[in-house]
ZALUM-173172 format. One record per residue (C-alpha): residue in three letters; x, y, z. Coordinates in pm, whole numbers. Layout:
ZALUM-173172
{"ALA",{X,Y,Z}}
...
END
This chain:
ZALUM-173172
{"MET",{0,0,0}}
{"THR",{136,342,-90}}
{"THR",{188,604,177}}
{"ASP",{-102,811,40}}
{"ALA",{-334,509,38}}
{"ASN",{-218,409,386}}
{"ASN",{-276,761,518}}
{"GLU",{-623,772,359}}
{"ALA",{-711,433,514}}
{"ASN",{-595,562,853}}
{"ALA",{-787,888,806}}
{"GLN",{-1100,687,728}}
{"ALA",{-1046,477,1040}}
{"ILE",{-1030,798,1246}}
{"ARG",{-1345,935,1079}}
{"THR",{-1518,611,1178}}
{"LEU",{-1398,644,1538}}
{"MET",{-1528,1000,1550}}
{"ALA",{-1865,897,1404}}
{"ASP",{-1894,611,1653}}
{"ALA",{-1817,849,1940}}
{"ALA",{-2083,1093,1813}}
{"THR",{-2341,814,1806}}
{"ALA",{-2246,715,2161}}
{"ILE",{-2278,1077,2279}}
{"ARG",{-2630,1097,2132}}
{"GLU",{-2710,777,2326}}
{"LYS",{-2546,906,2647}}
{"ASP",{-2313,605,2636}}
{"VAL",{-2007,710,2835}}
{"ASP",{-1802,398,2763}}
{"GLY",{-1883,409,2392}}
{"SER",{-1800,780,2379}}
{"LEU",{-1455,711,2522}}
{"ALA",{-1389,370,2362}}
{"ALA",{-1090,498,2163}}
{"TRP",{-942,715,2438}}
{"SER",{-602,639,2589}}
{"PRO",{-576,579,2965}}
{"ASP",{-334,874,2992}}
{"VAL",{-540,1118,2783}}
{"VAL",{-534,1489,2861}}
{"SER",{-845,1691,2778}}
{"PHE",{-890,2067,2763}}
{"ASP",{-1264,2127,2791}}
{"VAL",{-1483,2438,2772}}
{"VAL",{-1547,2420,3149}}
{"ASN",{-1322,2442,3454}}
{"PRO",{-1062,2322,3544}}
{"LEU",{-787,2401,3292}}
{"ARG",{-736,2034,3215}}
{"PHE",{-872,1688,3281}}
{"ALA",{-592,1431,3306}}
{"GLY",{-648,1057,3272}}
{"LEU",{-935,853,3137}}
{"ALA",{-1102,812,3479}}
{"THR",{-1120,1191,3521}}
{"VAL",{-1255,1243,3168}}
{"LYS",{-1509,966,3226}}
{"GLU",{-1628,1134,3547}}
{"ARG",{-1663,1467,3362}}
{"LEU",{-1865,1302,3082}}
{"ASN",{-2093,1125,3332}}
{"GLN",{-2163,1462,3497}}
{"TRP",{-2231,1624,3159}}
{"PHE",{-2474,1353,3047}}
{"ALA",{-2654,1372,3385}}
{"ARG",{-2735,1740,3315}}
{"PHE",{-2972,1647,3032}}
{"ASP",{-3330,1525,3033}}
{"GLY",{-3401,1314,2728}}
{"PRO",{-3189,1275,2419}}
{"ILE",{-2882,1474,2320}}
{"GLY",{-2851,1605,1968}}
{"PHE",{-2486,1599,1864}}
{"GLU",{-2301,1649,1538}}
{"THR",{-1955,1730,1409}}
{"ARG",{-1930,1950,1103}}
{"ASP",{-1636,2020,871}}
{"LEU",{-1420,1739,1013}}
{"SER",{-1065,1752,878}}
{"VAL",{-829,1459,944}}
{"THR",{-451,1461,902}}
{"VAL",{-235,1151,941}}
{"GLY",{143,1171,969}}
{"GLY",{459,1011,1089}}
{"ALA",{683,769,904}}
{"ASP",{459,477,993}}
{"ALA",{130,670,1021}}
{"GLU",{172,677,1397}}
{"VAL",{17,1015,1479}}
{"ALA",{-291,1200,1357}}
{"PHE",{-515,1488,1445}}
{"CYS",{-857,1607,1343}}
{"TYR",{-1054,1922,1397}}
{"GLY",{-1405,2042,1332}}
{"LEU",{-1705,2218,1477}}
{"ASN",{-1923,2036,1729}}
{"HIS",{-2288,2111,1793}}
{"VAL",{-2505,2002,2084}}
{"SER",{-2877,2055,2129}}
{"ALA",{-3054,1923,2435}}
{"THR",{-3275,2013,2727}}
{"THR",{-3128,2031,3076}}
{"ILE",{-3292,1852,3368}}
{"ASP",{-3430,2190,3484}}
{"GLY",{-3596,2247,3145}}
{"ARG",{-3349,2493,2990}}
{"PRO",{-3258,2441,2625}}
{"LEU",{-2893,2414,2527}}
{"ASP",{-2798,2482,2167}}
{"MET",{-2429,2553,2120}}
{"TRP",{-2139,2517,1879}}
{"TRP",{-1774,2485,1978}}
{"ARG",{-1438,2412,1820}}
{"ALA",{-1277,2074,1878}}
{"THR",{-934,1930,1803}}
{"THR",{-860,1565,1874}}
{"CYS",{-509,1417,1865}}
{"PHE",{-444,1047,1808}}
{"ARG",{-152,810,1845}}
{"LYS",{-141,457,1714}}
{"ILE",{-87,233,2017}}
{"ASP",{-55,-143,1970}}
{"GLY",{-205,-105,1623}}
{"ASP",{-512,92,1732}}
{"TRP",{-579,464,1706}}
{"ARG",{-616,616,2055}}
{"VAL",{-714,968,2155}}
{"THR",{-425,1111,2355}}
{"HIS",{-542,1473,2364}}
{"ALA",{-874,1647,2309}}
{"HIS",{-920,2022,2307}}
{"SER",{-1257,2200,2302}}
{"SER",{-1295,2577,2299}}
{"VAL",{-1537,2858,2232}}
{"PRO",{-1441,3200,2096}}
{"MET",{-1439,3491,2338}}
{"ASP",{-1576,3840,2289}}
{"ILE",{-1275,4054,2373}}
{"GLN",{-1485,4357,2471}}
{"SER",{-1708,4180,2722}}
{"GLY",{-1471,3902,2824}}
{"GLN",{-1760,3657,2777}}
{"ALA",{-1760,3330,2584}}
{"SER",{-1937,3354,2248}}
{"VAL",{-2157,3048,2281}}
{"GLY",{-2427,3173,2044}}
{"LEU",{-2218,3158,1727}}
{"GLU",{-2317,2930,1438}}
{"PRO",{-2118,2819,1134}}
END
């Protein structure tokens, strides 16, 4: 297999992992959402603290997030771009825009877009998320997060 074909096959594998995770998020399936995540993952989320280190910590954060919602979670990733690199296709990253729509347990609607970058490393032949970074733009004048933006 040529390098280009190998990289495309790996990029497709990552797209599949991302799609599977999105399905699991919509189903509030914590383990499915994190199935491809490395035990030593570091995540930068849109909420405090500055970082979540380790799969157990990320899992706890996701459990808390899912518990905030009554009923289903709408979730999508738009404009996903995947890049695979390294001499043996050993590292990759992807980025895109994520969208969630849901109703909180106290009846408030949530409809928000954010930016997401996910970094992968091939470990024992499998792609694993080693870093995830989510962010929202900030209005420099008000100092507030711009959570109402849409693509």
